[in-house]
C-alpha positions in Angstrom: 163.3 91.6 134.7 166.1 91.8 136.7 166.3 90.7 140.1 166.9 93.1 143.1 170.4 91.6 143.3 171.9 92.5 140.0 173.8 95.4 140.3 172.4 98.1 137.6 173.7 101.5 139.3 177.6 99.2 139.2 178.8 102.6 137.8 177.9 105.0 140.7 179.6 102.4 143.0 182.7 102.0 141.0 183.3 105.7 140.9 183.0 105.5 145.0 185.8 102.4 145.0 188.0 104.9 142.7 187.2 107.8 145.3 188.0 105.0 147.6 191.4 103.8 146.1 192.5 106.9 145.5 191.9 108.3 149.2 193.9 105.1 150.7 196.6 105.3 148.0 197.1 109.2 148.8 197.5 107.6 152.3 198.8 105.5 152.1 196.8 102.7 153.7 197.5 99.1 152.6 194.8 98.7 150.0 193.0 95.1 150.7 189.4 94.0 150.3 188.6 94.3 153.5 190.3 97.6 154.3 188.2 98.9 150.9 185.0 97.5 152.4 186.0 99.3 155.7 186.2 102.9 153.8 184.0 102.2 151.1 180.3 104.5 151.7 178.0 101.4 150.4 179.5 97.8 149.8 180.7 97.0 153.0 181.2 93.3 152.4 184.8 92.2 151.5 183.6 89.3 149.2 181.5 92.0 146.7 184.9 93.0 145.9 186.5 90.1 145.2 183.5 88.1 143.6 183.1 91.4 140.6 185.7 90.9 138.0 185.6 94.7 137.2 185.9 95.3 140.7 188.8 93.0 141.6 190.7 94.7 138.4 190.6 97.8 140.3 191.5 96.7 143.1 194.7 95.2 142.2 195.9 98.2 139.7 195.6 100.2 142.5 197.5 97.7 144.9 199.9 97.4 141.8 200.3 101.5 142.0 200.5 101.2 146.2 203.9 99.0 145.7 205.2 101.6 142.8 204.8 103.7 144.9 205.9 102.6 148.1 209.1 101.1 146.1 209.9 104.4 144.6 209.5 106.2 148.2 211.9 103.5 149.9 214.6 104.2 147.4 214.4 108.2 147.8 213.5 108.8 151.5 215.1 111.8 151.1 212.3 113.9 148.7 208.5 114.7 150.2 205.7 112.7 148.5 204.6 115.7 146.6 208.0 115.8 145.2 207.6 112.4 144.4 203.9 112.2 143.0 205.2 114.9 140.5 208.0 113.0 139.4 205.8 109.3 138.9 203.2 111.5 136.8 205.7 113.1 135.1 207.3 109.7 133.8 203.4 108.3 133.4 203.0 111.1 131.1 206.4 110.8 129.6 205.4 106.9 128.8 201.7 107.7 127.2 203.7 110.7 125.1 206.9 107.6 123.7 204.0 104.8 123.9 201.7 107.0 121.4 205.2 108.3 119.3 206.2 104.2 118.8 201.9 103.0 117.2 202.8 106.4 115.3 206.0 105.0 113.7 204.6 101.8 113.3 201.4 102.8 111.7 203.6 105.0 109.1 206.0 102.3 108.7 203.7 100.5 107.4 201.8 102.9 104.9 205.0 103.3 103.8 206.2 100.0 102.8 202.8 99.5 101.6 203.4 102.7 99.5 207.0 101.4 98.5 205.9 98.0 96.7 202.4 99.5 95.3 205.1 101.7 93.2 207.4 98.9 92.1 210.3 99.7 94.6 210.0 96.2 96.2 213.7 96.1 94.5 215.1 98.7 96.3 213.5 96.9 99.7 214.4 94.0 99.5 218.0 95.7 98.5 217.7 97.8 102.1 216.8 95.0 103.5 219.9 93.0 102.1 222.4 95.3 103.7 220.8 95.7 107.1 219.5 92.0 107.5 218.4 92.5 111.5 215.7 94.7 110.2 213.2 92.1 109.1 214.0 89.9 112.6 213.2 93.6 114.4 210.5 94.0 112.4 208.5 90.9 113.3 209.5 91.0 116.5 207.6 94.5 117.1 204.7 92.6 115.3 205.1 94.6 111.9 204.7 91.7 110.2 202.4 89.9 112.0 201.4 87.3 110.3 204.5 87.7 107.5 206.7 84.6 107.1 210.7 86.7 107.3 212.5 85.2 104.9 216.6 85.0 104.4 217.4 87.1 101.2 219.3 85.0 98.4 222.8 86.8 97.4 222.9 89.7 94.5 225.0 88.5 92.2 227.2 92.0 91.4 226.5 93.5 88.0 228.5 95.5 85.9 225.2 98.7 87.1 226.9 98.1 90.7 
């Protein structure tokens, strides 16, 4: 049996918290635990926000958004708030789109490398990597060869067919 101090209805309070944080961000009111408690419809103790890991993380995210927004505002004082908000939203959308494209490319390249290896094209891959030595290091840095050891290839001896 849960006690009355447990937070079974934490979802509604988080929804209220998001609304409060959005309003504070919109009005450019500095986001602090005390300010959030002042504005929240049901939770009036600042420590209630600091003790809850979910709430504290949410508040920290909005504090970071506010810092970024204020930095943008300081750099572009001639632009209206609406223009800045629109520009930030466009940049956020573009970042999300690029992250999605990178993930698609990452997965497709892994599948391509596996397919080429499965049909016996490993020698051609090794030849490609020999001509572009930076590729294995870059793939490893990007996490595409996670867990794989990147070994330098021995120089291929020239044959009459080359």
